[in-house]
N, C-alpha and C positions, 0 to 999 in steps of 0.2 A: 740149148732148149731141154726143158723137163717137161714131159707130159703128165699133167695133173689129172686129167680126165679125157677119156678117148672113146667113149660110148655115144650112141645116139640118144634119142629121148627116152628110150628104154634102157636103163643101165643094165650092162652085163653084170653077172655075179661078182662082187667085190670090187666093181669098178665104177668111177665117176664119170660124169657128163663133161662135156667139152670145156678144156681150160688147158693153158699152156704159160709156162714161165720162161721169159726170155731174159738173158743176162749177158752183159758184155760192157766193157769200159766202166765198170763201177755201178752200173744200173741194173734194177730189176724190175721188168714190166710184165704184168699179167695180161693175157688176152683171153677174154671170156672167163667165167667162172660159173660153170654149171653145177648141178646138184651133186654133192659129195666132194667137190674139188677143194673147198676151203680146207678141209681136213688134210687132204694130201699136200696142199701148199705148206702147211705147219711142218711137215717133215724135212722141207728144203730150205725155208726162209722164215724168219720172223715177221709175222703179219704187219707189224708196225713199220717194217724196213722196206716195203714194197714202194717204188717210185710212181707207180700209176697203174690203173686198171683201164683197159679199152675193152668195150663190148661190141661185138659185131652186129648183134641183132637182138630184138626183145622177144625171144622165145626162152622159157624158163630153163630149158637144158643148157643155156649158155650165160645166164645171169642169176639165177636163183640164189646162189651162195653169196651174193653180196649182202644178204640179209645176216647170216651168221658172222660174215666178216665185219659188218656194222656193230653187232653186239660185242665182238672181241675189241674192236678198236674204241668202244665205249666203256665197256666194263672189265676188259682183260687186264692182265698184270703188266703187259708191255705198254708202255706209255708213249704216245706219239705226240711230238710238239706242234706239228701242223696237220692240217686236214689231208686226207687222201685224195689226191687227184683221181677223179673218176670221169672217164670219157665215154659218152653214150651217143648213139646214133641219133639223128634228127628224129624228134618225137619221143625219144626214149625216156626223157626225164618226166614228161607228163604221164606216161604209161607207169613208169615206176612209182611215182608219188601216188597215183591212184591206188596201185596195188597196196602199198605199205599203209596208205590211209585207212584201209579196211580195220587194221589191227593196231595201228598207231596215229590216232587222230592228231591233227595239228595242235590241238589245245594241250597235248603233252609235250610240246617242243617239236622242233624239226627233225623228225627220225633220221633223214639222210644228212642233212647239211651240218648236224652236230658233229660229224666225223668225216664226212666226204665234201670235197670241193667238186660239186657236180657241174659238169660241163658238157656241152654238145660240140662234137667235132664237125667240122665242115668237110665233107667227102672230096669237095673239089680241090681243097687247099692242103690237107694232110697235117701232120704234126711233127714237131721236133721235140722229143723228150730225152732230155739227159744224155745228149749225144747221139741218139738214135733218131732216125727218120722214120715216119710211118705214113704210109699212103694208102688210099682207099679206092675201091671200084664196086659199083653196084652188081650184085649177083642176081641170079634167077631163082627166087625163092617166094615164099608165100606172104611174107611181111617185108618191109624195107630192110635190106640185109647188105653188109659191105665186106668183102674180101679185105684182107689186110696185108700189106707188104711192109716188112721190117728190115731196115738196113742199119748195120753198125759194124765197125771194124773192117770194113771192105766185103762183108758178107751180106747176101740177102735171103730172106725167108718170106715165101708168100703162103698165107693160110687162106683157103677157100671160104671159109665160114661154110654156110649150107647153101648150096646151089645146085641146079641142074646144069648141064653143059652150057658155057656161056662165053662168048668171045671177049667180053669185058674182063673176065677172071683170067683168061689166057694172056691178054695184053698186060695185065698187072703182073702176072708171074713171069713175063719174058725174061729169060736168062737168069732165073733165080737159082742159087746154090741148092736150095731145098724148097720143093712144093709140097705143102701139107694139105692134102686134098680129102674132103669128106668122100665116103664110099657107102652110103646108106643102104643102096639098093642091092638086091641080090642079083645074080647074073641074069636071070630072065624075068625079073621083076618089072612091071610096067605100071608107072603112075597113071591114074585116071585123070582126065581133065588137065588143069593147070599142073605144070611140072614144078619141083622144087629140090630134087635131089639128084644124086649121081651114083652110078654103080662103079666098082673098081676099074671096069673096062673103060668107063667114060672118064673117069679121073685120070687114067693113064693116057687116053687120047689128048686131053687137056694138057698133061705134062709134056707129051711129045710136041705138040704144036706150040707150046711155050718155049720149048728147047731148054727146059729145066734140067739142072745137072743131076738131080736125084728127086725121087719121088717118095713120100710117106703117106700111106692110107691111114685115115682116122675117121672117127664118127659112124662107127659101125655096130651091128647087132651080134647077138650070139647065134644068128641064123646062118652064118658063114664062118668058116676058119681063116685065120690069117694066112695059111699056106695056100687056101683057095683063092683068096683075094690077090695075093701076090702072083700067083699063076695066071690069073685073068689079066692083070696088069702087064705081065711080061708078053702078052700076046701082041701088044701094040707099042710098048714103050721100051727103048733099048737101054736105058740107063739103069743104075741101082734103084731097087724097089725095096721098101720096108713097110711094116705095118705097126702103127703107133700102138702103145700099150701104157696104162697107167705106170708111172715111176721110170719110164725109159727116159734116159738122158743121152743127148748126142749134141755134136757140133753142129753148126748151123749148115755145114755142107753135108749133113747127113750121115757122117762118119762117127766112129768112137761110140757107137750105141751100147749101153751097158745097163 
């Protein structure tokens, strides 16, 4: 896994929003592509060589760099012979087409389908992508959002996407080698009304309940330091804990970070 973006919706200085490059068995899959992440992706892979993009939910900090990726696939120097598979959550295609329709009306061609093979995944069925299996679970967030479990080569990574503590996410993450979980909230921060995010402590509680082998905290602001987040997580989670940062690369079991 390569972390392409680790910030929440307010990017930390010189950091991108949510995005992760997963590689194994000859495939490259991008999960989420938030603001600034496409530039980081280009450091590690040719954009035309990605085997598919999977989007967890339709908040801009998780998908907006599909737009610069589209321009690169359409006008860039790297030519792709087939359309890029783009997997969106239910309702995502309608929302994305409405958005791009503001600046790219249909009369100028199909802005998305010129370069993307736009598909909607069924969260109940999952996907098989180039030897990897991808499963989903609904999370507790403000719009329909799906945690993602990626399995390949005998390893399993579960990505929480955006969520308040949720048993669906715990079940999906059960026994994962690496649980990549959001930690947007500060230690004593309380969401008013409907909840949609977790703190580092709550992420650690989910990791503990899922019996995940290792935990990596992500999707955080500059209101807390990685050391503070890790210390909070270690109050309740006994396994290895790390904090995601842009350009961090690690094995799916959470080791070999560099």
